[in-house]
N, C-alpha and C positions, 0 to 999 in steps of 0.2 A: 415142712412147716417153717423151719428156720429161714429158708430161702424166701417163702412168701412174706414173712414178717419183715425181712430186710428190704424186699421190693416195696412193700407198703410204706415203710419208713422213708425210703428214698423219694417216693412220690409226694409224701407230705412235706418233705424238706423243699422240694422244687416248687410246690404250690406256695409255700411261705415266702420263698425268694421272689416268685413272680408277683405275689400280692404286695410285697414291700417295695418293689421297683416300679410297678405300674399302678396308677391311681384307680380307685374303684369307679364303677360305672355310675354310681350315685352322684359323683362330682360333675357328671356330664361333660367331662373333658374340658373344663374351663381353662386349663392352662394352655390349650391349643387355640383358644379364641380370645385374644387380647382385647377385642372390642367389647367384651362383657366385663372387663375389669373395672370400668369406671364406676365410682361410687362405693367400692369395697374399701374396707379398712386398710391402713398402710401395711400392717403386718401380713395381711392376707395377700396383698398385691406382690410384696417382695417374696413371699413364699411361693406364689404361682410363677413368679419370674425365675426363681432358682429351680423350681420343678420343671418348668418348660426347657430351661437350658440343659438340665441333667438328662431329661428324657430324650431330647432330640439329638444330643451329642454333637457330632461333626456336622450334622445337617441344620444346626441351629443358625438362624439368621434373624436379627431383630427387624421389626417393621414399625411403621409410623404409629399405629394404635398402641403398641406396647410402650413406645417412647413417650407418648402423651400421658398414658396412665401413670407411668413411673415418675415423670417430672411433676405432674400435678400433685401426686402424693408426697413427693420430696419437698415441694413448696409448702405443704401444710405442716411440716414438722419443724417449723421455726421455733427456736428455743428449746428443742428436745434433742435427745441423743439420736442422731441420724444413723441408720444402718449403713454399712459399707457397701457401695455399689461395686460389683465385680466387673461390670462392663460399662464402658464410657460411651455415652451418646454424643454423636456429632451434631452440635446445634446448628452450625452454619452450613455444613456440607452433608447433611443427612439425606440419604437416598435409599429407598427400599430396594433390596436386591430381588431380582426376578428369579434367578436360579436358586430356589430354595432347596431343591432336592439334589443338588450337586455338591460334592465334597470340595470345599475351597482349597486350592493348592497353597503351599507355604508362601510367605511374602518373598517376592524376588529381591535379589540384591544386585547392585551395580557399583563396583568399586568400593565394596564394604559399606555401602550406604543403603539402608532400608528404603524401599520404594513403596509408599503407601498409596494405593489407588483410590484416593478419596479427595474430591474437591479439585480445584484448578491450581492451587499453590504447588503441590508436588510436581505437576507437569512443567510448570515454569522453572522450578528449581532444577529439574532434570535437563531442560534445554540449556540453562546457564552452565550447568556442570559439563555438558557436552561441548559447549563453546570453549570453556576454559581448558578442557582436555585437548581439544584440537589445537588451541593456541600454544599449549605446552609441549605437545608431542609431534604434531603433524606440520605446523607452520614452519619450524626450523628446517624441515626437509626441502622446503622450496628454495633454499639458498643456492642449491646447485643449478637452478634455472635463472640465476641472476645475470642480467645483461647490462652493458654500459649504455648510458643514455646518449642517444644520437638526436640532435635537434632536427626538426623537419627541414628539408631542403626548400629554399625559396622558389616558388613557382608563380609565374604571372597569372595562371589560371585560377579563377574563383568559381567554385561550384556552390550553388545554393539549392538546398532541398526544401520542398514545400510540404505543408501538412495542414489538414483541417481539423486536427485534434480528435479524430475518430479512430475506431479500431479497424475500419475497413481499409486495409493496405492496398487494395486493388482499385480504389477510387482514383479519378483523374488527378485530383489535387495532391493526393499522398504520393503518387509515383512521378509527379512532375519535377524536373531538375532544370536549373538555369545555369548557363556558363557565361561569365563576363571576363574580358581581358582588354587591357588598355593597349593602344597601338604603340605607345612609346616604350612599353616593356618588352616588345618583341625584338627590338634591335634591328629593324629593317631600314634600308636606305630609301631614297625618294622613289626610285623605280619600283622597288619591291613593295613599298607602301602603296603606290598607285595601283599596282596589280592586285594587291590584297583588297583594296577598297572595291575594285571592279568585281572581283570574284565574290566578295561578301554580299554585295547587293544591298537589300533592305535590312540585313542583319547588322549593318554598321551604322552607328550613330555619329553623324558628322558634327554635332554640337560639342560633344565631350570626347570624341575620338575613342569610343569604346565599342568593341564587338560584343554583341549580345545575341544569345541563342538559347532556346529552351525546347524541350520535347517531353512527351509522355506516351510515346508509341509502344513501349514495352510495359509488361506488368509489374516489373520490379524497379525501384528507384535506382539501385546500384547499376543495373543494366543500362538504364537511360543515361546515367553519368558516364559510363564507359563509352557508349555510342557517341556522346557529345565530344569527349576527349579525342577519340579516334577520328571523328569528322573534322575537328579543328586541326589536328595534325596533318591530315590530308590537304586541307586548305592552305596551311602555312607552307607545306612542302611545295605545293603548286605555285604559291606566290614567290618563292625563292628561285624557282626555275625560270631563268632568263632566256630560254630558247624562244619564247614569245613574250615580249615585255608588255604588250597591249598598250603601248604609249598612244596609239591613235584612237583608243576607245575612251570616251569621256566617262567621268564618274557620275553616276546618277544620285542626286541629292534631293530628289523630290519627296522621298518618304520622310526626310527630316524636317521638311517645312510644315508649318501648321496648316490644318485643313481650312480654317477660316482665318486668314491673315488679318492682323489688326490694321485699321485704317490709319494712314499717316496724313496729318493735316499740316499746313504751313503754320509757322509760329505767329505770323501776322494775324491769323484768325482768332487768336486767344484774346478775350476781352473780359478780364476779371472784374472790371468796374460794372459790367452789366449783370453780374451774378446776383441771384436773389438774396436779400438781406433777411436774417432771422429777426422776427419781431419780438418773440418772447424767449428769454433765456432763463426760465425759472429753475430748471434743474442745475444749470451751471452755477447760478447764484447761490442755491442752497448748498451745493458742494463747497464752494468757496467760503461760505459762512461757517460751515462745520470745520473746515480745515483751519480757519483763522481762530476759532474758539479753542480747538485742541492745542494749537500752538501757544495761545495765551495761558492755558492751564499748565502746560508743560514748563513754560518759562517761569510761571509763578512758583512752582515747586522748587526750582533751582535758586531763585533769589532768596537771600536771607531775610 
């Protein structure tokens, strides 16, 4: 008999605890539906808020409906004693969490600084802190790679890389490279210069004495530049070889001449007196009048 009484007493105690911790079914679980809180009194809304937070425990995550209900009620309490909010709503960076049934881990720390995963500002701060950390601890380690400055060696070769401002690096314009070099910078004598002009052919401009060559045969611009330099070195080496001076070979200059030469007339044919005379100079007269008026106004300001 005594054991049965103790058992009944234990069951009654457990039922009392369960009823005190879990709301009755008559409330229709309103605390789980924040969208039904609108229009309720302020005390009731805050009571549901605390009840929802206590019942859900670690699984509690605020949503947008709860935020709107609490903030609307909080705005109606102007001039009254406002209840203390135990949870802070993020007005600017509020975002409803999707993982409502997952226990959130503790806030991570980086260099004794709390990392709050809300909004864009913490991410920017973390990036700046990482840059400062690199500047303070990692950049001084680059001192062992320090090298003395060596000015670039003077070279007569001038390489020009072309581009059409597109992302297609395989296009003809993007991979094309030009090479220019003046004849006077090569240090050749008359015989070597003559042979160089003969071997260069139409790549040599006889007006400004500049060798010009360009190519886009390879798919990479740097490879085209290397091919140009190697080809020019072979040409220069052959020009300096006097085993065959090619003195009897004339230099071809036809490619430097204009395709349509300008007509040359005798000076006696010029007759400026027979040129047509302009009958109306309205525009020139208006311009002269405006200039004269501006000058008079400027001088008038300077005179006392």
